[in-house]
Each structure stands twice: as C-alpha cells, then as structure tokens.
C-alpha positions as CSV (number, residue, x, y, z in Angstrom):
1,X,-13.0,-14.3,36.9
2,X,-12.0,-17.3,39.1
3,X,-10.3,-20.2,37.5
4,X,-12.7,-22.8,36.1
5,X,-12.0,-26.5,36.8
6,X,-13.9,-28.4,34.2
7,X,-13.5,-28.8,30.4
8,X,-10.6,-28.7,28.0
9,X,-9.8,-25.0,27.6
10,X,-7.7,-23.1,25.2
11,X,-4.0,-23.0,26.2
12,X,-2.8,-19.9,24.4
13,X,-4.9,-16.8,23.7
14,X,-4.0,-14.1,21.2
15,X,-5.3,-10.6,21.9
16,X,-5.2,-8.6,18.7
17,X,-5.5,-5.0,19.6
18,X,-5.4,-1.7,17.7
19,X,-4.6,0.4,20.8
20,X,-7.7,2.5,20.3
21,X,-9.7,4.2,23.0
22,X,-12.0,1.2,23.3
23,X,-9.4,-1.5,23.1
24,X,-9.7,-1.9,26.9
25,X,-12.8,-4.0,26.5
26,X,-11.2,-6.7,24.5
27,X,-8.1,-6.5,26.7
28,X,-10.1,-6.9,29.9
29,X,-12.1,-9.8,28.4
30,X,-8.9,-11.5,27.2
31,X,-7.2,-11.2,30.6
32,X,-10.4,-12.6,32.3
33,X,-10.6,-15.6,30.0
34,X,-6.8,-16.3,30.3
35,X,-7.2,-16.2,34.1
36,X,-10.3,-18.4,34.1
37,X,-8.8,-20.9,31.7
38,X,-5.3,-20.9,33.2
39,X,-4.1,-20.0,29.7
40,X,-1.1,-18.1,28.3
41,X,-1.9,-14.7,26.9
42,X,-0.1,-13.0,24.0
43,X,-1.0,-9.4,23.2
44,X,-0.2,-8.3,19.7
45,X,-0.6,-5.1,17.7
46,X,0.3,-4.3,14.1
47,X,1.7,-1.0,12.8
48,X,2.1,0.3,9.3
49,X,5.6,0.7,7.9
50,X,7.0,4.2,8.4
51,X,9.4,5.2,5.6
52,X,10.5,8.2,7.7
53,X,12.1,6.0,10.3
54,X,14.6,4.8,7.7
55,X,15.5,8.3,6.7
56,X,16.0,9.3,10.4
57,X,17.6,6.1,11.6
58,X,20.7,8.1,12.8
59,X,18.7,10.1,15.3
60,X,19.2,8.0,18.5
61,X,16.7,9.9,20.6
62,X,13.8,9.3,18.2
63,X,11.4,6.5,19.4
64,X,10.1,4.3,16.6
65,X,6.5,3.5,16.0
66,X,7.1,0.0,17.2
67,X,8.7,1.2,20.4
68,X,5.8,3.6,21.0
69,X,3.2,0.8,20.4
70,X,5.0,-1.5,22.8
71,X,5.2,1.1,25.5
72,X,1.5,1.9,25.0
73,X,0.5,-1.7,25.2
74,X,2.7,-2.2,28.3
75,X,1.0,0.7,30.0
76,X,-2.5,-0.7,29.2
77,X,-1.4,-4.0,30.8
78,X,0.4,-2.4,33.7
79,X,-2.2,-3.4,36.3
80,X,-2.6,-7.0,35.0
81,X,-1.5,-9.7,37.4
82,X,-1.0,-12.2,34.7
83,X,2.2,-12.7,32.7
84,X,1.6,-11.4,29.1
85,X,3.8,-11.7,26.1
86,X,3.7,-8.5,24.0
87,X,4.3,-8.6,20.3
88,X,4.5,-5.7,17.9
89,X,4.5,-6.5,14.1
90,X,4.8,-4.3,11.0
91,X,2.8,-4.9,7.9
92,X,-0.8,-5.8,6.8
93,X,-2.8,-6.4,10.0
94,X,-4.7,-9.5,9.1
95,X,-1.7,-11.3,7.6
96,X,0.5,-10.4,10.5
97,X,-2.0,-11.4,13.1
98,X,-2.7,-14.8,11.4
99,X,1.1,-15.4,11.2
100,X,1.5,-14.7,14.9
101,X,-1.4,-16.9,15.8
102,X,0.0,-19.8,13.8
103,X,3.6,-19.4,14.8
104,X,2.8,-19.1,18.5
105,X,0.4,-21.9,18.6
106,X,-2.6,-19.8,19.6
107,X,-5.9,-21.7,19.9
108,X,-8.2,-18.7,20.7
109,X,-8.3,-15.2,19.2
110,X,-9.7,-12.1,21.0
111,X,-10.2,-8.8,19.3
112,X,-12.4,-5.7,19.4
113,X,-14.3,-3.3,17.1
114,X,-13.7,0.4,17.3
115,X,-16.5,2.0,15.5
116,X,-16.4,5.3,13.6
117,X,-12.7,5.6,13.2
118,X,-10.1,4.4,10.7
119,X,-9.2,1.1,12.2
120,X,-12.9,0.4,13.1
121,X,-13.8,0.6,9.4
122,X,-10.9,-1.7,8.5
123,X,-12.0,-4.3,11.1
124,X,-15.6,-4.1,9.8
125,X,-14.3,-4.6,6.3
126,X,-11.2,-6.2,4.9
127,X,-9.3,-7.0,8.1
128,X,-12.2,-8.8,9.9
129,X,-13.2,-10.7,6.8
130,X,-9.7,-11.9,6.2
131,X,-9.2,-12.9,9.8
132,X,-12.5,-14.8,10.0
133,X,-12.1,-16.4,6.6
134,X,-8.6,-17.7,7.3
135,X,-8.4,-18.2,11.1
136,X,-8.4,-21.8,12.1
137,X,-9.3,-21.1,15.8
138,X,-12.4,-19.6,17.4
139,X,-12.4,-15.8,17.1
140,X,-14.1,-13.6,19.8
141,X,-15.1,-10.1,18.8
142,X,-15.6,-8.0,21.9
143,X,-17.9,-4.9,22.0
144,X,-19.2,-4.9,25.6
145,X,-17.4,-4.3,28.9
146,X,-16.5,-7.5,30.6
147,X,-18.8,-8.3,33.5
148,X,-17.8,-11.7,34.7
149,X,-17.9,-14.9,32.7
150,X,-20.5,-15.4,30.0
151,X,-23.6,-16.9,31.4
152,X,-26.3,-16.6,28.8
153,X,-25.3,-17.7,25.3
154,X,-27.1,-17.9,22.0
155,X,-25.8,-20.2,19.4
156,X,-26.8,-19.7,15.7
157,X,-26.2,-22.7,13.5
158,X,-28.0,-23.9,10.3
159,X,-27.2,-27.7,10.4
160,X,-27.7,-30.1,13.2
161,X,-24.2,-31.5,13.1
162,X,-22.8,-27.9,13.2
163,X,-25.2,-27.0,16.0
164,X,-24.0,-30.0,18.0
165,X,-20.4,-29.0,17.6
166,X,-21.1,-25.4,18.5
167,X,-23.1,-26.4,21.6
168,X,-20.3,-28.7,22.7
169,X,-17.8,-25.9,22.2
170,X,-20.0,-23.5,24.2
171,X,-20.3,-26.0,27.1
172,X,-16.6,-26.7,27.0
173,X,-15.5,-23.0,27.1
174,X,-18.3,-21.8,29.4
175,X,-19.5,-24.7,31.5
176,X,-21.9,-22.7,33.7
177,X,-23.7,-20.9,30.9
178,X,-27.3,-21.3,29.8
179,X,-27.3,-22.1,26.1
180,X,-30.0,-21.3,23.5
181,X,-29.8,-22.7,20.0
182,X,-31.5,-20.4,17.5
183,X,-32.4,-22.1,14.2
184,X,-33.7,-20.0,11.3
185,X,-35.9,-21.9,8.9
186,X,-36.7,-20.9,5.4
187,X,-40.0,-19.0,5.1
188,X,-40.0,-16.5,2.2
189,X,-43.3,-15.0,3.1
190,X,-42.4,-14.6,6.8
191,X,-38.8,-13.6,6.3
192,X,-37.7,-10.9,8.7
193,X,-40.4,-11.5,11.4
194,X,-39.5,-11.9,15.0
195,X,-39.3,-15.4,16.6
196,X,-42.8,-16.7,17.5
197,X,-42.6,-19.3,20.2
198,X,-46.3,-20.0,19.8
199,X,-46.0,-21.3,16.3
200,X,-46.7,-25.0,16.4
201,X,-44.7,-25.9,13.3
202,X,-41.6,-24.1,14.8
203,X,-42.1,-25.7,18.2
204,X,-42.4,-29.2,16.6
205,X,-39.2,-28.7,14.7
206,X,-37.5,-27.3,17.8
207,X,-38.5,-30.4,19.8
208,X,-37.2,-32.7,17.0
209,X,-33.9,-30.8,16.9
210,X,-33.5,-30.9,20.6
211,X,-34.2,-34.6,20.7
212,X,-31.7,-35.2,18.0
213,X,-29.0,-33.1,19.7
214,X,-29.7,-34.6,23.1
215,X,-29.3,-38.1,21.6
216,X,-25.6,-37.4,21.1
217,X,-23.9,-39.1,24.0
218,X,-21.4,-36.2,24.3
219,X,-24.2,-33.9,25.2
220,X,-25.2,-35.6,28.5
221,X,-28.0,-34.9,30.9
222,X,-26.4,-31.9,32.6
223,X,-25.9,-30.0,29.4
224,X,-29.2,-31.1,28.0
225,X,-30.9,-29.6,31.0
226,X,-29.6,-26.1,30.3
227,X,-30.1,-26.3,26.6
228,X,-33.1,-24.6,24.8
229,X,-33.9,-24.8,21.1
230,X,-35.8,-22.0,19.4
231,X,-36.9,-22.2,15.7
232,X,-38.1,-19.1,13.9
233,X,-39.0,-18.2,10.4
234,X,-36.7,-15.9,8.5
235,X,-33.1,-15.3,7.7
236,X,-30.4,-15.5,10.5
237,X,-29.2,-12.0,9.9
238,X,-32.7,-10.6,10.3
239,X,-33.4,-12.6,13.5
240,X,-30.3,-12.9,15.6
241,X,-29.9,-9.3,16.7
242,X,-33.4,-8.8,18.1
243,X,-33.4,-12.3,19.5
244,X,-30.2,-11.9,21.5
245,X,-31.4,-8.5,22.8
246,X,-34.8,-9.9,23.8
247,X,-33.1,-12.8,25.6
248,X,-30.4,-10.6,27.3
249,X,-27.7,-12.8,25.8
250,X,-24.1,-11.7,26.8
251,X,-22.5,-13.8,24.0
252,X,-23.6,-14.9,20.6
253,X,-21.8,-17.8,19.0
254,X,-22.0,-18.1,15.2
255,X,-21.2,-21.5,13.9
256,X,-20.9,-22.6,10.3
257,X,-19.3,-25.5,8.4
258,X,-17.1,-24.0,5.7
259,X,-18.6,-21.1,3.7
260,X,-22.2,-21.9,4.5
261,X,-25.2,-19.5,4.7
262,X,-24.4,-18.3,8.2
263,X,-20.8,-17.7,7.3
264,X,-21.9,-15.6,4.3
265,X,-24.4,-13.7,6.4
266,X,-21.5,-12.8,8.7
267,X,-18.8,-11.7,6.2
268,X,-20.6,-11.9,2.8
269,X,-22.4,-9.1,1.0
270,X,-22.6,-5.6,2.6
271,X,-26.2,-5.8,3.5
272,X,-25.8,-9.2,5.2
273,X,-22.9,-8.4,7.6
274,X,-23.7,-9.3,11.2
275,X,-20.4,-7.5,12.1
276,X,-21.9,-4.3,10.9
277,X,-25.1,-4.5,13.0
278,X,-24.6,-6.9,15.9
279,X,-24.4,-5.0,19.2
280,X,-22.9,-7.6,21.6
281,X,-19.9,-9.9,21.9
282,X,-19.7,-12.4,19.0
283,X,-17.7,-15.7,18.9
284,X,-17.1,-17.2,15.4
285,X,-16.5,-20.9,15.4
286,X,-15.7,-22.7,12.1
287,X,-16.4,-26.4,12.2
288,X,-14.8,-27.3,8.9
289,X,-14.1,-26.2,5.3
290,X,-16.8,-28.2,3.5
C-alpha cells in the first residue's frame, strides 16, 4: 500500500498474533496499514507459562519458549521494510494483549482467526470476547489475504448516531472506499430473509436515514456521494453475512454503542456469534459504553 495523505490515522498499531500457520494474513494486513498510515507497528504474542523452564534454568543451551517465540516472529517479519517493535508476554492472552495495548499507547488492534486448532477456538470464544469487550480502540479481525487497501466497506449499525460515527471512522481510515450502511429493522414475520431493495417501506426508511446522516456537516458532499444506505427486514446476524458476500465487500465494520443489540450479536450467545460465521475481515468499533 502507498501512504495515504488525508485523514487522521492511527499512530500506533498492535498486531496480536498466535504465530499459527495463518498468522501471515493478519501480519501482512498490519504491515500494509502501518505503511499506508505512516504508523508505528508493534507485533506481540503471548505464551503460556512453562514450569519446566524453572526446573531447567541451569541449562544454558536450552532456548526458552519466549526466545523461540521471538525468533519465530522475527523470521516472519524478516522481509518487512518497516521498523517493528516485537513483544513477547507470558500469561493469559487477552489480559496481556490489553495491557500491552494500553501501556504502549496503541490506537488500533489487528489480529487473526486460526480456525480448527486450539488457539482458533480460544479466539472464537473467551479470548476474542474479552478483547472486544474491553478494548478501547478499533479491533480488526483478519481472515482474508491482503489485496491492497479496503475499497468496498459495509457498515452495520443499529442507531443513526452510531451509524454516523462508524461512517466517519470508515471515511477517516479508508478515504477512497465505497461505504454501504446496512440497517436491519425489526420484522418478526420476515426475520432471516435476504435484503430486498424493491421493498418501498425499506427504501423510504433508507432515504430518510441517508438524508439524516448527510445532514451532518461532518459528512460532506464527497463522502455523501460514495455512501449508500440499505434497509432490510431481519436480524443483523442473519443478514450481514449474505449481504457482504453479495456485495463483494472486502471489509465489514460492526459498530455499536456500549452493549447494544449488534454488540450482543457479535459476542453474545453462541447462536448469535458473527465471529463464528462471518467469512471476511471484520472491524469492531465501539462508540461508547452507554
């Protein structure tokens, strides 16, 4: 990615990696974003305590788990032309990563999901939930290979004020991207159906939402011109996957104020986990704790 010249970008990115076979996807994306934004990059991994290391501390030739993890991360970053600070912590993954993020002043988190292995199940469960619940900065979960900057973004937000904040964040981070706001309205009978752009009620609500959002002076004519609003009947967790695939979105941004319905759809009950089913890159933006 070439450096971008407009907007106020994150200054310090934290790459949280498990060093698994698919961690290169998050690594490549983090490097690309750091380069595009002119940001500092910190790469961190967390290992479990090894009681055996204490018992064998007198063996000078034995490499510790932390040393092996650092060497592995250095090898993965060997071809990177950016300066990267490497950190290896020991303990509970979510707690250590949150501590690093806070202590190093990180304002953007990048991580990945490795499916069908031990750490993958942890990320899909407790670790991801704790990270998302407690992180105070945007968190990007990478699943796809990096293919340039994000250019086709879908934003999912339930309230107009949250949608405005998410759209502004999208435009600030990715100033060249096309942005589509997906709003899921309550419709018990129609729950689970695919978006229907021909529904006059949905279209009227979409037009009203677009007018309200465009009235915000922060939006501006240029951003308004590349903004589309789509309203569909059903729950967000039943709509967003198919919608993003049909619209070839390369990034989905999930925005919620506090522990709202969308936040609960993301990390709430087992059957409503977008992390469990979403197939593309996902950026979680929290716009408050209300």
